[in-house]
PDBQT receptor file of N, H, CA, C and O in Angstrom, charges set to zero:
ATOM      1  N   MET A   1     -13.725-112.647 -30.487  1.00  0.00    +0.000 N 
ATOM      2  CA  MET A   1     -13.496-111.267 -30.149  1.00  0.00    +0.000 C 
ATOM      3  C   MET A   1     -13.385-110.407 -31.400  1.00  0.00    +0.000 C 
ATOM      4  O   MET A   1     -12.597-109.462 -31.428  1.00  0.00    +0.000 OA
ATOM      5  N   ASP A   2     -14.126-110.704 -32.393  1.00  0.00    +0.000 N 
ATOM      6  H   ASP A   2     -14.767-111.471 -32.371  1.00  0.00    +0.000 HD
ATOM      7  CA  ASP A   2     -14.147-109.919 -33.624  1.00  0.00    +0.000 C 
ATOM      8  C   ASP A   2     -12.787-109.822 -34.294  1.00  0.00    +0.000 C 
ATOM      9  O   ASP A   2     -12.482-108.805 -34.919  1.00  0.00    +0.000 OA
ATOM     10  N   GLY A   3     -11.959-110.862 -34.178  1.00  0.00    +0.000 N 
ATOM     11  H   GLY A   3     -12.206-111.687 -33.671  1.00  0.00    +0.000 HD
ATOM     12  CA  GLY A   3     -10.665-110.870 -34.855  1.00  0.00    +0.000 C 
ATOM     13  C   GLY A   3      -9.550-110.184 -34.094  1.00  0.00    +0.000 C 
ATOM     14  O   GLY A   3      -8.467-109.989 -34.645  1.00  0.00    +0.000 OA
ATOM     15  N   TYR A   4      -9.777-109.817 -32.865  1.00  0.00    +0.000 N 
ATOM     16  H   TYR A   4     -10.657-109.975 -32.417  1.00  0.00    +0.000 HD
ATOM     17  CA  TYR A   4      -8.761-109.141 -32.069  1.00  0.00    +0.000 C 
ATOM     18  C   TYR A   4      -8.532-109.896 -30.768  1.00  0.00    +0.000 C 
ATOM     19  O   TYR A   4      -9.430-110.568 -30.260  1.00  0.00    +0.000 OA
ATOM     20  N   ALA A   5      -7.328-109.779 -30.240  1.00  0.00    +0.000 N 
ATOM     21  H   ALA A   5      -6.599-109.234 -30.652  1.00  0.00    +0.000 HD
ATOM     22  CA  ALA A   5      -7.010-110.344 -28.933  1.00  0.00    +0.000 C 
ATOM     23  C   ALA A   5      -6.707-109.182 -27.995  1.00  0.00    +0.000 C 
ATOM     24  O   ALA A   5      -6.087-108.202 -28.408  1.00  0.00    +0.000 OA
ATOM     25  N   PRO A   6      -7.130-109.276 -26.754  1.00  0.00    +0.000 N 
ATOM     26  CA  PRO A   6      -6.850-108.181 -25.834  1.00  0.00    +0.000 C 
ATOM     27  C   PRO A   6      -5.355-108.056 -25.546  1.00  0.00    +0.000 C 
ATOM     28  O   PRO A   6      -4.641-109.057 -25.482  1.00  0.00    +0.000 OA
ATOM     29  N   ARG A   7      -4.894-106.832 -25.373  1.00  0.00    +0.000 N 
ATOM     30  H   ARG A   7      -5.474-106.019 -25.425  1.00  0.00    +0.000 HD
ATOM     31  CA  ARG A   7      -3.501-106.578 -25.052  1.00  0.00    +0.000 C 
ATOM     32  C   ARG A   7      -3.270-106.917 -23.581  1.00  0.00    +0.000 C 
ATOM     33  O   ARG A   7      -4.044-106.517 -22.712  1.00  0.00    +0.000 OA
ATOM     34  N   GLY A   8      -2.205-107.652 -23.318  1.00  0.00    +0.000 N 
ATOM     35  H   GLY A   8      -1.576-107.977 -24.024  1.00  0.00    +0.000 HD
ATOM     36  CA  GLY A   8      -1.904-108.023 -21.946  1.00  0.00    +0.000 C 
ATOM     37  C   GLY A   8      -1.270-106.880 -21.169  1.00  0.00    +0.000 C 
ATOM     38  O   GLY A   8      -0.753-105.925 -21.750  1.00  0.00    +0.000 OA
ATOM     39  N   ASP A   9      -1.319-106.993 -19.859  1.00  0.00    +0.000 N 
ATOM     40  H   ASP A   9      -1.739-107.768 -19.387  1.00  0.00    +0.000 HD
ATOM     41  CA  ASP A   9      -0.721-105.977 -18.989  1.00  0.00    +0.000 C 
ATOM     42  C   ASP A   9       0.735-106.292 -18.661  1.00  0.00    +0.000 C 
ATOM     43  O   ASP A   9       1.494-105.389 -18.311  1.00  0.00    +0.000 OA
ATOM     44  N   ALA A  10       1.134-107.550 -18.767  1.00  0.00    +0.000 N 
ATOM     45  H   ALA A  10       0.518-108.284 -19.052  1.00  0.00    +0.000 HD
ATOM     46  CA  ALA A  10       2.489-107.973 -18.426  1.00  0.00    +0.000 C 
ATOM     47  C   ALA A  10       3.404-107.846 -19.645  1.00  0.00    +0.000 C 
ATOM     48  O   ALA A  10       2.925-107.830 -20.779  1.00  0.00    +0.000 OA
ATOM     49  N   PRO A  11       4.714-107.755 -19.418  1.00  0.00    +0.000 N 
ATOM     50  CA  PRO A  11       5.641-107.705 -20.551  1.00  0.00    +0.000 C 
ATOM     51  C   PRO A  11       5.713-109.053 -21.269  1.00  0.00    +0.000 C 
ATOM     52  O   PRO A  11       5.410-110.092 -20.682  1.00  0.00    +0.000 OA
ATOM     53  N   GLY A  12       6.106-109.029 -22.509  1.00  0.00    +0.000 N 
ATOM     54  H   GLY A  12       6.353-108.185 -22.985  1.00  0.00    +0.000 HD
ATOM     55  CA  GLY A  12       6.279-110.254 -23.279  1.00  0.00    +0.000 C 
ATOM     56  C   GLY A  12       5.044-110.616 -24.075  1.00  0.00    +0.000 C 
ATOM     57  O   GLY A  12       4.118-109.819 -24.220  1.00  0.00    +0.000 OA
ATOM     58  N   LEU A  13       5.048-111.846 -24.593  1.00  0.00    +0.000 N 
ATOM     59  H   LEU A  13       5.800-112.494 -24.475  1.00  0.00    +0.000 HD
ATOM     60  CA  LEU A  13       3.972-112.309 -25.467  1.00  0.00    +0.000 C 
ATOM     61  C   LEU A  13       2.866-113.045 -24.717  1.00  0.00    +0.000 C 
ATOM     62  O   LEU A  13       1.867-113.436 -25.319  1.00  0.00    +0.000 OA
ATOM     63  N   GLY A  14       3.031-113.235 -23.436  1.00  0.00    +0.000 N 
ATOM     64  H   GLY A  14       3.843-112.917 -22.946  1.00  0.00    +0.000 HD
ATOM     65  CA  GLY A  14       2.000-113.921 -22.664  1.00  0.00    +0.000 C 
ATOM     66  C   GLY A  14       2.086-115.428 -22.750  1.00  0.00    +0.000 C 
ATOM     67  O   GLY A  14       1.089-116.119 -22.541  1.00  0.00    +0.000 OA
ATOM     68  N   ILE A  15       3.277-115.953 -23.059  1.00  0.00    +0.000 N 
ATOM     69  H   ILE A  15       4.086-115.392 -23.229  1.00  0.00    +0.000 HD
ATOM     70  CA  ILE A  15       3.468-117.401 -23.102  1.00  0.00    +0.000 C 
ATOM     71  C   ILE A  15       4.513-117.793 -22.065  1.00  0.00    +0.000 C 
ATOM     72  O   ILE A  15       5.336-116.973 -21.657  1.00  0.00    +0.000 OA
ATOM     73  N   THR A  16       4.474-119.032 -21.649  1.00  0.00    +0.000 N 
ATOM     74  H   THR A  16       3.806-119.699 -21.980  1.00  0.00    +0.000 HD
ATOM     75  CA  THR A  16       5.463-119.574 -20.742  1.00  0.00    +0.000 C 
ATOM     76  C   THR A  16       6.170-120.715 -21.451  1.00  0.00    +0.000 C 
ATOM     77  O   THR A  16       5.527-121.655 -21.918  1.00  0.00    +0.000 OA
ATOM     78  N   VAL A  17       7.486-120.636 -21.533  1.00  0.00    +0.000 N 
ATOM     79  H   VAL A  17       8.009-119.873 -21.154  1.00  0.00    +0.000 HD
ATOM     80  CA  VAL A  17       8.274-121.674 -22.199  1.00  0.00    +0.000 C 
ATOM     81  C   VAL A  17       8.550-122.792 -21.210  1.00  0.00    +0.000 C 
ATOM     82  O   VAL A  17       9.030-122.547 -20.103  1.00  0.00    +0.000 OA
ATOM     83  N   ASP A  18       8.245-124.024 -21.613  1.00  0.00    +0.000 N 
ATOM     84  H   ASP A  18       7.855-124.222 -22.513  1.00  0.00    +0.000 HD
ATOM     85  CA  ASP A  18       8.539-125.203 -20.797  1.00  0.00    +0.000 C 
ATOM     86  C   ASP A  18       9.986-125.594 -21.078  1.00  0.00    +0.000 C 
ATOM     87  O   ASP A  18      10.256-126.318 -22.036  1.00  0.00    +0.000 OA
ATOM     88  N   GLU A  19      10.912-125.124 -20.256  1.00  0.00    +0.000 N 
ATOM     89  H   GLU A  19      10.693-124.536 -19.477  1.00  0.00    +0.000 HD
ATOM     90  CA  GLU A  19      12.333-125.330 -20.502  1.00  0.00    +0.000 C 
ATOM     91  C   GLU A  19      12.696-126.810 -20.526  1.00  0.00    +0.000 C 
ATOM     92  O   GLU A  19      13.551-127.215 -21.314  1.00  0.00    +0.000 OA
ATOM     93  N   ALA A  20      12.074-127.621 -19.690  1.00  0.00    +0.000 N 
ATOM     94  H   ALA A  20      11.379-127.293 -19.051  1.00  0.00    +0.000 HD
ATOM     95  CA  ALA A  20      12.361-129.058 -19.672  1.00  0.00    +0.000 C 
ATOM     96  C   ALA A  20      11.982-129.697 -21.002  1.00  0.00    +0.000 C 
ATOM     97  O   ALA A  20      12.701-130.564 -21.498  1.00  0.00    +0.000 OA
ATOM     98  N   ALA A  21      10.851-129.276 -21.589  1.00  0.00    +0.000 N 
ATOM     99  H   ALA A  21      10.267-128.572 -21.186  1.00  0.00    +0.000 HD
ATOM    100  CA  ALA A  21      10.435-129.823 -22.874  1.00  0.00    +0.000 C 
ATOM    101  C   ALA A  21      11.385-129.386 -23.983  1.00  0.00    +0.000 C 
ATOM    102  O   ALA A  21      11.683-130.167 -24.887  1.00  0.00    +0.000 OA
ATOM    103  N   VAL A  22      11.861-128.152 -23.924  1.00  0.00    +0.000 N 
ATOM    104  H   VAL A  22      11.619-127.517 -23.190  1.00  0.00    +0.000 HD
ATOM    105  CA  VAL A  22      12.809-127.656 -24.931  1.00  0.00    +0.000 C 
ATOM    106  C   VAL A  22      14.110-128.442 -24.854  1.00  0.00    +0.000 C 
ATOM    107  O   VAL A  22      14.662-128.844 -25.878  1.00  0.00    +0.000 OA
ATOM    108  N   ARG A  23      14.594-128.657 -23.642  1.00  0.00    +0.000 N 
ATOM    109  H   ARG A  23      14.145-128.331 -22.811  1.00  0.00    +0.000 HD
ATOM    110  CA  ARG A  23      15.841-129.420 -23.484  1.00  0.00    +0.000 C 
ATOM    111  C   ARG A  23      15.679-130.871 -23.930  1.00  0.00    +0.000 C 
ATOM    112  O   ARG A  23      16.599-131.437 -24.522  1.00  0.00    +0.000 OA
ATOM    113  N   ALA A  24      14.533-131.479 -23.658  1.00  0.00    +0.000 N 
ATOM    114  H   ALA A  24      13.786-131.019 -23.178  1.00  0.00    +0.000 HD
ATOM    115  CA  ALA A  24      14.280-132.855 -24.106  1.00  0.00    +0.000 C 
ATOM    116  C   ALA A  24      14.233-132.926 -25.628  1.00  0.00    +0.000 C 
ATOM    117  O   ALA A  24      14.779-133.854 -26.224  1.00  0.00    +0.000 OA
ATOM    118  N   ALA A  25      13.589-131.960 -26.251  1.00  0.00    +0.000 N 
ATOM    119  H   ALA A  25      13.145-131.206 -25.766  1.00  0.00    +0.000 HD
ATOM    120  CA  ALA A  25      13.522-131.930 -27.714  1.00  0.00    +0.000 C 
ATOM    121  C   ALA A  25      14.907-131.728 -28.314  1.00  0.00    +0.000 C 
ATOM    122  O   ALA A  25      15.202-132.272 -29.378  1.00  0.00    +0.000 OA
ATOM    123  N   ASP A  26      15.759-130.954 -27.650  1.00  0.00    +0.000 N 
ATOM    124  H   ASP A  26      15.519-130.512 -26.785  1.00  0.00    +0.000 HD
ATOM    125  CA  ASP A  26      17.117-130.731 -28.130  1.00  0.00    +0.000 C 
ATOM    126  C   ASP A  26      17.920-132.026 -28.105  1.00  0.00    +0.000 C 
ATOM    127  O   ASP A  26      18.726-132.271 -29.003  1.00  0.00    +0.000 OA
ATOM    128  N   ARG A  27      17.711-132.850 -27.095  1.00  0.00    +0.000 N 
ATOM    129  H   ARG A  27      17.056-132.651 -26.366  1.00  0.00    +0.000 HD
ATOM    130  CA  ARG A  27      18.417-134.135 -27.013  1.00  0.00    +0.000 C 
ATOM    131  C   ARG A  27      17.936-135.101 -28.091  1.00  0.00    +0.000 C 
ATOM    132  O   ARG A  27      18.716-135.897 -28.613  1.00  0.00    +0.000 OA
ATOM    133  N   THR A  28      16.657-135.028 -28.418  1.00  0.00    +0.000 N 
ATOM    134  H   THR A  28      16.023-134.382 -27.994  1.00  0.00    +0.000 HD
ATOM    135  CA  THR A  28      16.072-135.945 -29.394  1.00  0.00    +0.000 C 
ATOM    136  C   THR A  28      16.547-135.643 -30.806  1.00  0.00    +0.000 C 
ATOM    137  O   THR A  28      16.781-136.559 -31.595  1.00  0.00    +0.000 OA
ATOM    138  N   GLY A  29      16.691-134.367 -31.126  1.00  0.00    +0.000 N 
ATOM    139  H   GLY A  29      16.501-133.623 -30.485  1.00  0.00    +0.000 HD
ATOM    140  CA  GLY A  29      17.092-133.977 -32.476  1.00  0.00    +0.000 C 
ATOM    141  C   GLY A  29      15.903-134.041 -33.427  1.00  0.00    +0.000 C 
ATOM    142  O   GLY A  29      14.765-134.248 -33.005  1.00  0.00    +0.000 OA
ATOM    143  N   HIS A  30      16.174-133.863 -34.684  1.00  0.00    +0.000 N 
ATOM    144  H   HIS A  30      17.098-133.694 -35.026  1.00  0.00    +0.000 HD
ATOM    145  CA  HIS A  30      15.120-133.889 -35.698  1.00  0.00    +0.000 C 
ATOM    146  C   HIS A  30      15.703-134.341 -37.029  1.00  0.00    +0.000 C 
ATOM    147  O   HIS A  30      16.922-134.367 -37.203  1.00  0.00    +0.000 OA
ATOM    148  N   GLY A  31      14.841-134.693 -37.956  1.00  0.00    +0.000 N 
ATOM    149  H   GLY A  31      13.852-134.672 -37.815  1.00  0.00    +0.000 HD
ATOM    150  CA  GLY A  31      15.273-135.127 -39.280  1.00  0.00    +0.000 C 
ATOM    151  C   GLY A  31      14.805-134.196 -40.375  1.00  0.00    +0.000 C 
ATOM    152  O   GLY A  31      14.719-134.589 -41.539  1.00  0.00    +0.000 OA
ATOM    153  N   TRP A  32      14.497-132.946 -40.004  1.00  0.00    +0.000 N 
ATOM    154  H   TRP A  32      14.566-132.626 -39.059  1.00  0.00    +0.000 HD
ATOM    155  CA  TRP A  32      13.964-132.020 -40.997  1.00  0.00    +0.000 C 
ATOM    156  C   TRP A  32      15.055-131.573 -41.948  1.00  0.00    +0.000 C 
ATOM    157  O   TRP A  32      16.176-131.281 -41.532  1.00  0.00    +0.000 OA
ATOM    158  N   ARG A  33      14.720-131.522 -43.223  1.00  0.00    +0.000 N 
ATOM    159  H   ARG A  33      13.809-131.759 -43.560  1.00  0.00    +0.000 HD
ATOM    160  CA  ARG A  33      15.646-131.044 -44.252  1.00  0.00    +0.000 C 
ATOM    161  C   ARG A  33      14.919-130.025 -45.114  1.00  0.00    +0.000 C 
ATOM    162  O   ARG A  33      13.701-130.093 -45.280  1.00  0.00    +0.000 OA
ATOM    163  N   ASP A  34      15.667-129.091 -45.655  1.00  0.00    +0.000 N 
ATOM    164  H   ASP A  34      16.656-129.035 -45.521  1.00  0.00    +0.000 HD
ATOM    165  CA  ASP A  34      15.077-128.124 -46.569  1.00  0.00    +0.000 C 
ATOM    166  C   ASP A  34      14.490-128.839 -47.774  1.00  0.00    +0.000 C 
ATOM    167  O   ASP A  34      15.119-129.744 -48.323  1.00  0.00    +0.000 OA
ATOM    168  N   PRO A  35      13.295-128.447 -48.193  1.00  0.00    +0.000 N 
ATOM    169  CA  PRO A  35      12.725-129.061 -49.395  1.00  0.00    +0.000 C 
ATOM    170  C   PRO A  35      13.466-128.587 -50.640  1.00  0.00    +0.000 C 
ATOM    171  O   PRO A  35      13.996-127.477 -50.669  1.00  0.00    +0.000 OA
ATOM    172  N   VAL A  36      13.500-129.415 -51.646  1.00  0.00    +0.000 N 
ATOM    173  H   VAL A  36      13.069-130.317 -51.622  1.00  0.00    +0.000 HD
ATOM    174  CA  VAL A  36      14.085-129.047 -52.930  1.00  0.00    +0.000 C 
ATOM    175  C   VAL A  36      12.929-128.814 -53.890  1.00  0.00    +0.000 C 
ATOM    176  O   VAL A  36      12.167-129.730 -54.198  1.00  0.00    +0.000 OA
ATOM    177  N   TRP A  37      12.810-127.590 -54.354  1.00  0.00    +0.000 N 
ATOM    178  H   TRP A  37      13.429-126.846 -54.103  1.00  0.00    +0.000 HD
ATOM    179  CA  TRP A  37      11.714-127.220 -55.237  1.00  0.00    +0.000 C 
ATOM    180  C   TRP A  37      12.195-127.260 -56.680  1.00  0.00    +0.000 C 
ATOM    181  O   TRP A  37      13.280-126.772 -56.997  1.00  0.00    +0.000 OA
ATOM    182  N   ARG A  38      11.384-127.842 -57.545  1.00  0.00    +0.000 N 
ATOM    183  H   ARG A  38      10.503-128.238 -57.287  1.00  0.00    +0.000 HD
ATOM    184  CA  ARG A  38      11.727-127.928 -58.966  1.00  0.00    +0.000 C 
ATOM    185  C   ARG A  38      10.517-127.537 -59.807  1.00  0.00    +0.000 C 
ATOM    186  O   ARG A  38       9.370-127.775 -59.429  1.00  0.00    +0.000 OA
ATOM    187  N   HIS A  39      10.802-126.936 -60.947  1.00  0.00    +0.000 N 
ATOM    188  H   HIS A  39      11.734-126.743 -61.254  1.00  0.00    +0.000 HD
ATOM    189  CA  HIS A  39       9.761-126.609 -61.903  1.00  0.00    +0.000 C 
ATOM    190  C   HIS A  39       9.356-127.879 -62.659  1.00  0.00    +0.000 C 
ATOM    191  O   HIS A  39      10.010-128.914 -62.525  1.00  0.00    +0.000 OA
ATOM    192  N   ALA A  40       8.307-127.805 -63.432  1.00  0.00    +0.000 N 
ATOM    193  H   ALA A  40       7.776-126.965 -63.541  1.00  0.00    +0.000 HD
ATOM    194  CA  ALA A  40       7.830-128.970 -64.197  1.00  0.00    +0.000 C 
ATOM    195  C   ALA A  40       8.910-129.514 -65.138  1.00  0.00    +0.000 C 
ATOM    196  O   ALA A  40       8.946-130.713 -65.417  1.00  0.00    +0.000 OA
ATOM    197  N   ASP A  41       9.800-128.621 -65.631  1.00  0.00    +0.000 N 
ATOM    198  H   ASP A  41       9.771-127.648 -65.404  1.00  0.00    +0.000 HD
ATOM    199  CA  ASP A  41      10.859-129.062 -66.546  1.00  0.00    +0.000 C 
ATOM    200  C   ASP A  41      12.079-129.625 -65.805  1.00  0.00    +0.000 C 
ATOM    201  O   ASP A  41      13.058-130.016 -66.440  1.00  0.00    +0.000 OA
ATOM    202  N   GLY A  42      12.027-129.669 -64.457  1.00  0.00    +0.000 N 
ATOM    203  H   GLY A  42      11.231-129.351 -63.941  1.00  0.00    +0.000 HD
ATOM    204  CA  GLY A  42      13.133-130.217 -63.667  1.00  0.00    +0.000 C 
ATOM    205  C   GLY A  42      14.143-129.188 -63.222  1.00  0.00    +0.000 C 
ATOM    206  O   GLY A  42      15.048-129.517 -62.456  1.00  0.00    +0.000 OA
ATOM    207  N   SER A  43      14.020-127.946 -63.677  1.00  0.00    +0.000 N 
ATOM    208  H   SER A  43      13.285-127.678 -64.299  1.00  0.00    +0.000 HD
ATOM    209  CA  SER A  43      14.985-126.922 -63.266  1.00  0.00    +0.000 C 
ATOM    210  C   SER A  43      14.740-126.526 -61.809  1.00  0.00    +0.000 C 
ATOM    211  O   SER A  43      13.625-126.645 -61.299  1.00  0.00    +0.000 OA
ATOM    212  N   PHE A  44      15.783-126.062 -61.161  1.00  0.00    +0.000 N 
ATOM    213  H   PHE A  44      16.688-125.966 -61.575  1.00  0.00    +0.000 HD
ATOM    214  CA  PHE A  44      15.738-125.708 -59.751  1.00  0.00    +0.000 C 
ATOM    215  C   PHE A  44      14.901-124.458 -59.530  1.00  0.00    +0.000 C 
ATOM    216  O   PHE A  44      15.016-123.485 -60.275  1.00  0.00    +0.000 OA
ATOM    217  N   ALA A  45      14.069-124.489 -58.518  1.00  0.00    +0.000 N 
ATOM    218  H   ALA A  45      13.976-125.279 -57.913  1.00  0.00    +0.000 HD
ATOM    219  CA  ALA A  45      13.231-123.340 -58.177  1.00  0.00    +0.000 C 
ATOM    220  C   ALA A  45      13.479-122.993 -56.717  1.00  0.00    +0.000 C 
ATOM    221  O   ALA A  45      13.362-123.859 -55.850  1.00  0.00    +0.000 OA
ATOM    222  N   GLU A  46      13.814-121.760 -56.436  1.00  0.00    +0.000 N 
ATOM    223  H   GLU A  46      13.909-121.056 -57.140  1.00  0.00    +0.000 HD
ATOM    224  CA  GLU A  46      14.028-121.325 -55.070  1.00  0.00    +0.000 C 
ATOM    225  C   GLU A  46      12.789-120.613 -54.584  1.00  0.00    +0.000 C 
ATOM    226  O   GLU A  46      12.565-119.456 -54.939  1.00  0.00    +0.000 OA
ATOM    227  N   TRP A  47      11.992-121.263 -53.794  1.00  0.00    +0.000 N 
ATOM    228  H   TRP A  47      12.173-122.203 -53.505  1.00  0.00    +0.000 HD
ATOM    229  CA  TRP A  47      10.777-120.744 -53.213  1.00  0.00    +0.000 C 
ATOM    230  C   TRP A  47       9.935-120.133 -54.284  1.00  0.00    +0.000 C 
ATOM    231  O   TRP A  47       8.849-119.627 -54.003  1.00  0.00    +0.000 OA
TER     232      TRP A  47
């Protein structure tokens, strides 16, 4: 569509949240941790 998406007629973003999947993922948890960034000399770099 030439880089554009048509605007919807309904309110919201046009997505449906699967609440059961969200709740299952909440029970499972995750192991994600913030990355630690360092410069070549070993000094701390924040983003």
